C-alpha positions in Angstrom: 46.1 -57.2 -51.2 48.4 -58.7 -48.5 48.0 -58.0 -45.1 51.2 -56.1 -44.6 50.5 -53.6 -47.3 47.2 -53.0 -45.5 48.4 -52.4 -42.1 51.4 -49.8 -43.8 48.8 -48.3 -45.7 46.5 -47.4 -42.7 49.3 -46.4 -40.3 50.2 -43.7 -43.0 46.7 -42.4 -43.1 46.8 -42.2 -39.4 49.8 -40.6 -39.4 48.9 -38.2 -42.0 45.5 -37.0 -40.1 47.1 -36.9 -36.9 49.7 -34.1 -39.0 46.9 -32.2 -40.4 44.8 -32.2 -36.8 48.1 -31.3 -35.1 48.8 -28.4 -37.6 45.2 -26.9 -37.1 45.7 -26.8 -33.5 49.1 -25.6 -33.5 48.0 -22.7 -35.8 44.8 -21.8 -33.6 46.7 -21.8 -30.3 49.2 -20.0 -31.5 48.2 -17.8 -34.1 47.3 -14.2 -34.5 45.7 -12.2 -31.3 42.8 -11.1 -33.5 39.7 -11.2 -31.7 41.3 -11.4 -28.2 41.2 -9.2 -25.2 44.9 -8.3 -26.1 43.8 -7.2 -29.6 41.8 -4.1 -28.3 43.3 -0.6 -27.9 41.9 2.0 -25.5 40.2 4.7 -26.9 38.8 3.0 -30.2 35.4 2.5 -28.8 33.1 3.3 -26.0 30.2 1.8 -24.4 27.2 3.5 -22.9 26.5 2.3 -19.0 23.3 2.9 -17.3 22.7 3.1 -13.4 20.1 0.8 -12.3 19.8 2.6 -9.2 16.7 4.7 -9.2 18.0 7.6 -6.9 20.9 8.1 -9.2 20.2 7.0 -13.0 23.8 8.0 -13.9 24.9 7.5 -17.6 28.7 7.4 -18.6 30.6 6.1 -21.2 33.4 3.0 -20.8 36.2 2.4 -23.0 35.3 -1.2 -24.6 38.7 -2.6 -23.8 37.9 -1.7 -19.7 34.5 -3.0 -20.1 35.8 -6.3 -21.4 38.7 -6.6 -18.6 36.0 -5.6 -15.9 33.8 -8.4 -16.9 36.5 -11.2 -16.9 37.9 -9.9 -13.5 34.1 -9.9 -11.9 32.3 -12.2 -14.0 30.6 -15.3 -12.1 31.4 -18.1 -14.0 28.0 -19.8 -12.6 26.2 -16.7 -13.7 24.6 -16.0 -17.5 24.4 -12.3 -16.7 27.4 -9.6 -17.0 28.2 -8.6 -13.9 27.0 -5.1 -12.4 29.4 -2.1 -12.9 30.3 0.3 -10.4 28.9 3.1 -10.6 30.8 6.5 -10.2 28.3 9.1 -9.3 26.6 6.3 -6.6 29.5 4.1 -6.0 27.0 1.3 -6.0 27.1 -1.8 -8.5 24.3 -0.6 -10.4 25.9 0.1 -13.8 24.9 -2.0 -16.9 25.5 -2.0 -20.6 23.4 0.5 -22.6 22.7 1.5 -25.9 22.4 5.7 -26.9 19.5 5.9 -29.4 20.9 7.7 -32.4 17.2 9.0 -33.2 15.8 10.6 -29.9 19.4 10.4 -27.4 17.9 8.3 -25.1 20.0 6.0 -22.9 18.5 2.7 -22.4 19.8 -0.6 -21.0 20.5 -3.4 -23.9 17.4 -5.3 -24.8 15.0 -3.2 -22.8 12.0 -4.0 -25.4 11.7 -8.1 -24.9 11.5 -10.3 -27.9 13.5 -7.6 -29.9 17.0 -6.3 -31.1 18.9 -5.7 -28.0 19.2 -1.7 -29.7 15.6 -1.2 -29.9 14.8 2.3 -28.5 11.6 2.0 -25.9 11.1 5.7 -26.7 11.3 6.3 -30.4 11.1 2.1 -31.6 14.7 3.1 -33.6 16.8 0.0 -34.0 20.5 0.6 -35.6 20.7 -2.8 -36.6 17.5 -3.0 -38.1 18.2 0.1 -40.3 21.4 -1.5 -41.4 19.6 -4.8 -42.4 17.2 -2.7 -44.3 19.8 -0.9 -46.1 21.9 -4.0 -47.2 18.7 -5.5 -48.6 18.2 -2.1 -50.4 21.8 -2.7 -52.1 
């Protein structure tokens, strides 16, 4: 094959690859808002929050969208930890995302049981995640 044809084929391959890359990039950038903060609607899901202040230990629910807006506005980019939420009862920054056990109704901070499911109840040892996995295996 002559040198000119080889260069032409290589140029066509490069242009086609760049076209695919641009299509994929623009599709991902300008695509749907699914999975973004804008896609969350208030009132669809509530998170439990528990105050770490031992004199308060208030428990309350917070809308999922409000929770993630709070995180976005208050997150320290240098920290791996979620910022504390201001407790409506004591006014201190002591609130952290928690779970409410379906078995015993205890509200506890996520990850209370080390090296286990984040939703493992430290009181009765129930985990909704574990239960879902067991139920799926039975099917």
